[in-house]
N, C-alpha and C positions, 0 to 999 in steps of 0.2 A: 490656326495652333491645336496641335493635337492632345487631348485631355491625357491621354497617357503620358507624355510630357511635362504637363502641369502638374500632375501627380508624382510623377518623379522627382521633380523640383519641391515640392511640398514635403517629401519623406525626409527633404534636409533640414526641415524647422522642425527645430526641437519644440515642442507643446506639453504642458505638465497635463497628466492625464485625469479626468474627472468624469463622474458619472451624474448625469444630470436626472431629477426624478420628479414625479409629478403623480398626483390622484387624478383619478376622474369622478362624476358624478355618482357612479356609483360605489365608492369608495376603493374600487382596486387602483393597484400602486403600479407604475411603469418607469421604464428609466432605459439607459442608453450610455454608453462609454462614447466619452467625447474629448478633442483636444482645441475644439473651436469655442473657445470662451476666451472672453478679457473682459478688462473695465473698461468703464463708458463713462462713469465719471466720481469724482470723490461727492460731489456736492449737488445733489444728493448720490447717496453713495448709489451705483447703477454697474450694472454688468451684461454683457450680448454674450447668448448663447447661438449657434447655428447648429440646425438641425434636419434631418433629411424630412420633406414634409410628409414621406407614408411612414414615417414612425409614430407610434402610439404616442410617444412624446408629445409631438407635433400637435397632433387630434385632439390628445386630453389639456396638453394647456391653456388654446382659447375659453375651452369652457370652465374650466377651475379656476382660472386666474392665477395660479402659484406654481411656481417651480424651486428647486433647491440643486445647488452644483457643490458636487463633494469632490473635492481634491483628494487623489489616494494618495496614499503613502505608498512605497515599494513592498512591504509585507502584505497590502490588499491588494495585487496581482491579478488573482484568483478572483475577485470581485471584477476589477476590469475585463478580463477575459470571458466572466459569465455574462455579463452585460453589453460586450462586444458581438456577442452570438457568437463565441468560440467553444461552447459547452450546448450540452441536448435540450437543457433548461429555456422557457421561453414564460413571456409575461409575469404575470405574480411569482412563478417557481422561482425567478431568480433572484428573488430576496432571501431565499434559504441560504443563499451563501454570504457570509458575512453578519455584522453584529448592527442590523437596524431600528433607530428609533423614532415615533414621530417626532417633527420638529414641531416648532412654537405655530408654523401654517399648517402643520398638519401632513405636512410632505414627510417622504421618511427621510431619514439622514442616516449617513453611515457613521456610527460609532468610532470615536478614534481616529475618523480623515485627519490629516494634514490641513485641510479649513473646509469650513461649509458654509456657503451661503444660502439665506432662505430669502425667495423673493418673489414680489408681487409683479404679476406681469402688468407693462404700460403700454406693450405696444408690440403687435406681430408683425413684421412686415416679411411678404413673400416675396423671393426672390429665384427664380428659376427651379430647381431642383430642391431648394432649403428654404426653411421660415428662420427668421432672424428673431430670436426671442429676446426682448430688452427688458428689465426687471430691476425694478427699485428694490436693492435688498434691503430687509426689515430685519437680519438676523445674522449675525455671523459668528462662531465660532471656531475658535483657533485650537489644533490639535498640537502635538509635541513634537511628532515625526517632520521630514523633510519629505517633498511631491516627488512624486514617481513621472518619467517624460516618457514619451513617445515619441522615436526618431529612427530613422531607417528602416522602419517595419518590425521595431522593437520596444518591449518594454526596458525600461534602465532607470537608476538614479545617477542622481549626479551628485557626487561626493563632497562635502561640505570643506571649505578649506579652513586650517585650523587657527582656531584665535590669534591675534599677533599678541604679541610679548612684549 
């Protein structure tokens, strides 16, 4: 089966847009935009994030042992584009876009994200071109907005239904 056909099929699967962040041993911050994030268990609260092994995030997380998943709102599209490499900013300079705070674990978290999950790395599993990060969630912050999605190659929002009367 061709990778192109597989990727075309995956573009039909809507995914919440997140920026996964971490820190290096030198204190340098790194992040990337991802949609390959999902819950693993509620007890203990655990998440999975799949990242390309060539990224700084994949290289820094095993050493630092911590990462954050920042679920973005539609108003934070520029952050998503920046961390997806759609601007000229790289590495630490990407954090000049948006409002960032140090989280409980010292990882960068987006202020006013739809949700933020700070994780301690439980396990990193190598698979082909990617690394599956399994993290135990130690802090969750819920924002006021709703999450942005990526579908058919575009960022968008899903309208919320009106409350039933």
